NUMAR-873220 format. One record per residue (C-alpha): residue in one letter; x, y, z. Coordinates in steps of 0.001 Angstrom, whole numbers, padded with zeros to 6 digits, always signed. Layout:
AXYZ ...
//
This chain:
M-024889+006445-039752 Q-027548+004553-037826 K-026609+002778-034592 S-027578-000827-034071 K-029939-001770-031263 L-027037-003187-029291 D-025055+000053-029618 Q-028091+002042-028529 F-028587-000244-025527 F-024976-000007-024344 S-024848+003749-024876 I-027035+004012-021757 P-024616+003927-018787 A-027091+002211-016444 A-027649-000581-018974 A-023914-001124-019401 V-023406-001292-015624 L-026355-003656-015225 M-025007-006021-017885 A-021544-005934-016282 V-023071-006884-012921 V-025076-009716-014517 C-021960-011070-016237 N-019970-010918-012991 V-022699-012740-011083 L-022872-015465-013724 W-019088-015801-013803 G-018921-015998-010014 S-021698-018577-009834 A-019623-021046-011852 F-017175-021647-008975 P-019593-023457-006616 F-020838-025672-009437 I-017283-026612-010386 K-016589-027569-006775 L-019832-029581-006738 G-018657-031398-009869 Y-015359-032241-008140 R-017310-033834-005291 L-019699-035720-007588 F-016860-037223-009622 A-014615-037711-006541 I-011793-035609-007953 D-009035-034815-005462 S-007809-031210-005491 A-004204-032444-005798 D-004951-034512-008918 T-004178-031978-011648 A-004687-034396-014554 S-008223-035256-013409 I-009047-031584-012905 L-007916-030760-016461 C-009855-033751-017791 F-012955-032576-015894 A-012530-029111-017378 G-012322-030627-020848 L-008887-029209-021471 P-006367-031376-023246 L-002790-030580-022336 S-002239-028839-025684 Q-004917-026289-024746 V-003210-025599-021431 F+000063-024875-023226 K-001784-022708-025739 A-003310-020681-022900 F+000147-020261-021383 S+001602-019073-024680 L-001306-016662-025155 S-000721-015177-021705 I+002920-014566-022578 T+001853-013074-025906 G-000515-010760-024047 R+002328-009522-021884 F+004397-008857-024995 V+001541-006811-026442 L+001208-004771-023247 F+004905-004014-022903 F+005786-003853-026612 P+005822-000020-026826 F+008268+000199-023907 L+010851-002192-025378 P+013986-000949-027141 T+013790-000937-030935 R+016104-003912-031514 F+013975-006127-029228 R+010800-005008-030967 M+012297-005946-034332 W+013360-009387-033037 I+009934-010083-031539 T+008199-008984-034748 V+010351-011238-036945 W+009977-014175-034546 G+006210-013670-034353 K+005817-013602-038118 A+007923-016733-038511 F+005945-018561-035829 S+002562-017539-037218 T+003629-018600-040717 H+004691-021988-039358 Q+001377-022418-037575 G-000494-021544-040756 T+001322-024166-042821 K+000826-026720-040069 A-002920-026078-040080 K-003087-026503-043870 H-001468-029940-043668 Q-003832-031137-040957 I-006944-030625-043066 
//
């Protein structure tokens, strides 16, 4: 099987480290620009609603991020839970995902 160019590039350890450093630098450079945006739009650091509006996050997205973080914790600790809890979480998750799927169909 032939590797893609991207797989060949990241198979070189130095290239993978270099790309990780570039991504970290870009991610870290966002913070000063966000603070600059707060100053330009005169957003107070205590005004949470304005900060979320500036970020372009409606409140539903904030709640979705919260639920995803809890879901991530469930995924991490799922193997360590007793069997009856795993069964309950599995059934609840399937019911919730089914509900979300039908909700999405009706919104179209």
